[in-house]
Structures are given as structure tokens and as C-alpha cells.
C-alpha positions as CSV (number, residue, x, y, z in Angstrom):
1,M,0.0,0.0,0.0
2,K,1.5,3.4,-1.1
3,Q,1.7,6.1,1.6
4,S,0.5,9.6,1.0
5,N,3.0,12.3,0.4
6,F,2.1,14.0,3.6
7,S,2.6,10.8,5.6
8,V,6.0,10.3,4.1
9,W,7.0,13.9,4.9
10,L,5.8,13.5,8.5
11,Q,7.8,10.3,8.7
12,L,10.9,12.0,7.4
13,L,10.5,14.9,9.9
14,W,10.0,12.6,12.8
15,M,12.9,10.3,11.7
16,F,15.4,13.1,11.4
17,L,14.3,14.9,14.6
18,K,14.7,11.6,16.5
19,V,18.1,10.8,14.9
20,N,19.5,14.2,15.5
21,L,18.3,14.3,19.1
22,L,19.6,10.8,19.9
23,S,23.0,10.8,18.1
24,P,25.9,13.2,18.5
25,S,27.3,13.3,15.0
26,G,26.8,12.3,11.3
27,P,28.9,9.1,11.4
28,A,27.4,8.0,14.7
29,S,23.8,8.5,13.4
30,V,24.2,6.2,10.4
31,G,23.3,3.1,12.4
32,L,20.2,4.7,13.9
33,L,19.2,6.1,10.6
34,Y,19.6,2.7,8.9
35,K,17.2,1.2,11.5
36,E,14.7,4.0,11.0
37,A,14.8,4.2,7.2
38,V,15.5,0.8,5.7
39,G,12.3,-1.2,5.0
40,K,10.1,1.7,6.0
41,I,10.8,4.5,3.4
42,M,13.7,3.1,1.4
43,S,15.4,-0.1,0.4
44,E,18.8,-1.2,1.8
45,E,20.4,-0.6,-1.6
46,Q,19.1,3.0,-1.7
47,F,20.4,3.5,1.8
48,V,23.9,2.2,1.0
49,E,24.0,4.4,-2.1
50,A,23.0,7.4,0.1
51,V,25.7,6.7,2.6
52,G,28.3,6.2,-0.2
53,F,27.4,9.5,-1.9
54,S,27.3,11.4,1.4
55,N,30.9,10.3,2.1
56,V,32.2,11.3,-1.3
57,L,30.7,14.8,-1.6
58,P,32.1,17.6,0.5
59,G,30.1,19.1,3.4
60,S,28.3,17.8,6.5
61,E,27.6,14.1,6.2
62,A,24.5,14.3,8.3
63,L,22.9,17.0,6.1
64,K,23.9,15.3,2.8
65,L,22.4,12.0,4.1
66,A,19.3,13.9,5.1
67,M,19.0,15.4,1.7
68,F,19.6,12.1,-0.1
69,V,17.2,10.1,2.1
70,G,14.6,12.9,1.9
71,Y,14.8,13.0,-1.9
72,A,14.6,9.2,-2.3
73,A,11.6,9.1,0.0
74,G,9.7,12.3,-0.9
75,G,11.3,14.3,-3.7
76,V,12.1,17.9,-3.2
77,P,9.5,18.4,-0.4
78,G,11.1,15.3,1.3
79,V,14.5,17.0,1.1
80,L,13.2,20.1,2.8
81,T,11.4,18.1,5.4
82,A,14.4,15.9,6.2
83,L,16.6,19.0,6.4
84,L,14.2,20.7,8.8
85,G,14.3,17.6,11.0
86,A,18.1,17.5,10.8
87,V,18.7,21.2,11.4
88,L,16.1,22.0,14.0
89,P,17.4,20.1,17.1
90,P,21.0,21.5,17.0
91,T,19.7,24.9,16.2
92,I,17.3,24.9,19.1
93,M,20.1,23.5,21.4
94,M,22.5,26.2,20.3
95,L,19.9,29.0,20.9
96,I,19.3,27.6,24.4
97,V,23.0,27.5,25.2
98,A,23.5,31.0,23.7
99,S,20.7,32.4,25.7
100,I,22.1,30.8,28.9
101,L,25.6,32.1,28.2
102,Q,24.1,35.6,27.5
103,Q,22.8,35.6,31.0
104,F,26.2,34.9,32.5
105,Q,28.4,36.8,30.1
106,Q,29.6,39.2,32.7
107,E,30.3,36.6,35.4
108,D,34.0,36.2,36.3
109,W,33.7,32.3,36.4
110,L,32.6,32.3,32.7
111,K,35.4,34.6,31.7
112,S,37.9,32.3,33.5
113,F,36.3,29.2,31.9
114,V,36.8,30.7,28.4
115,K,40.4,31.7,29.3
116,G,41.0,28.1,30.5
117,M,39.6,26.6,27.2
118,S,41.5,28.9,24.9
119,P,44.9,27.1,25.3
120,A,43.2,23.8,24.8
121,I,41.5,25.0,21.6
122,A,44.8,26.4,20.3
123,A,46.5,23.1,21.1
124,L,43.8,21.2,19.2
125,I,44.1,23.4,16.2
126,I,47.9,23.0,16.2
127,I,47.6,19.2,16.4
128,V,45.1,19.1,13.6
129,A,47.3,21.4,11.5
130,W,50.3,19.1,12.1
131,E,48.4,16.0,11.0
132,L,47.3,17.8,7.8
133,F,51.0,18.7,7.1
134,R,52.1,15.1,7.4
135,V,51.4,13.1,4.2
136,G,51.9,9.7,2.8
137,K,52.9,6.4,4.5
138,T,56.1,7.9,5.9
139,K,54.2,10.8,7.5
140,K,56.9,13.3,6.5
141,V,56.2,17.0,6.1
142,N,56.2,18.0,2.5
143,P,58.1,21.3,1.8
144,R,55.5,22.4,-0.7
145,T,52.8,22.1,2.0
146,L,54.9,24.2,4.4
147,M,55.4,26.8,1.6
148,I,51.6,27.1,1.0
149,A,51.0,27.3,4.8
150,A,53.7,30.0,5.2
151,L,52.3,32.0,2.2
152,S,48.8,31.6,3.6
153,A,49.8,32.8,7.0
154,L,51.6,35.8,5.5
155,A,48.5,36.7,3.4
156,L,46.2,36.4,6.5
157,W,48.6,38.5,8.5
158,L,48.4,41.1,5.8
159,N,44.6,41.1,6.2
160,V,43.9,39.4,2.8
161,P,40.3,38.0,3.1
162,S,40.3,34.3,4.0
163,P,38.2,33.2,1.0
164,L,40.9,34.7,-1.3
165,V,43.6,33.0,0.8
166,L,41.9,29.6,0.4
167,L,41.4,30.2,-3.3
168,G,45.0,31.1,-3.8
169,A,46.2,28.1,-1.7
170,G,44.0,25.9,-3.9
171,I,45.5,27.3,-7.1
172,L,49.0,26.9,-5.7
173,G,48.1,23.3,-4.8
174,V,47.1,22.6,-8.4
175,I,50.4,24.1,-9.6
176,L,52.7,22.5,-7.0
177,F,51.2,19.1,-6.6
178,R,50.8,18.0,-10.3
């Protein structure tokens, strides 16, 4: 028996609300989404295809998967419904956290908390950057990568807009890594 479009859209909305409330990230939500979607609104083959495409394309896996599943189940309105279900929970949570932090923004303990987090965030960024510099099986630093990083840092220091820096780094990458 074929479901009505409205029924499919409600199912998509509820499915993505539930998945995004119960799982912390895109990759962690795949198992839960599989349980919710396969056999109900899509086949296992469609789901595997959706996961494959969401891993290949750039961007948030969770949102790409929501769009693919939404489209497979309900066309363009299904995409919009699935995206609403995927975006609404984190948006509401962030608004709640932001409003709570707004109430305490002048408190000394919050300022100290942020000062304490800042070095940890800087260390995390440094470690991620170091891992990005190391390439190949030998995990050696490529001099061309260091050159692009140095030129990018210089450009940012000279207040070149970051989108232009990224574009320039990409063009340099095409030239240097052929």
C-alpha cells in the first residue's frame, strides 16, 4: 500500500528529529538512521547508495544524508522536510545554550572558563594542522605544503580576506602538486 506524500513527509520529519536528538554526529547517526529508514521508506540498496554518496561529496555528512534520504523518499519536499528535522534540534540547542551564556556573560567564572579553554583549543588546532601537514605512508612533512602554509599565514597576517587566501592556496596546490 502506497503512503500519501504528507505521511512520508511526517515520517521524514520525525525520523530526522529523532536521529538528531539521539545521536551526537553524522557518522554516529548512520546506524540509527539505517534502523529507521530501511524497509520503511527506502530499500537497503538505496540507503547504501545514500551513505556512499554522502561520504564522497564535500560538506556535512548528516545534512547530505538527510537530503539524499529525503529526496529518495519524498522528492524535493522530502529534502526540505528531512533538512528541517536534521537542522532543528542542533539549532534549538544552540539557541538555548547561547541564551544561557548571554545571562552569564559578565560573570567572572565564565570569563575564567573561556580563558581556560583557549589554550586547549589552540593546542587542538595545532595538532590538527600538524596532522594535515604530514602526508603519505612515511608521515613526513612536504616542503610544498609548508610553503603554502607560510604564504597563507603571511597573506592572512596582511589582512587578505580568508576566502581569497583559500582560493590562492588551492591554485598553488594545483600548480605545485601536479
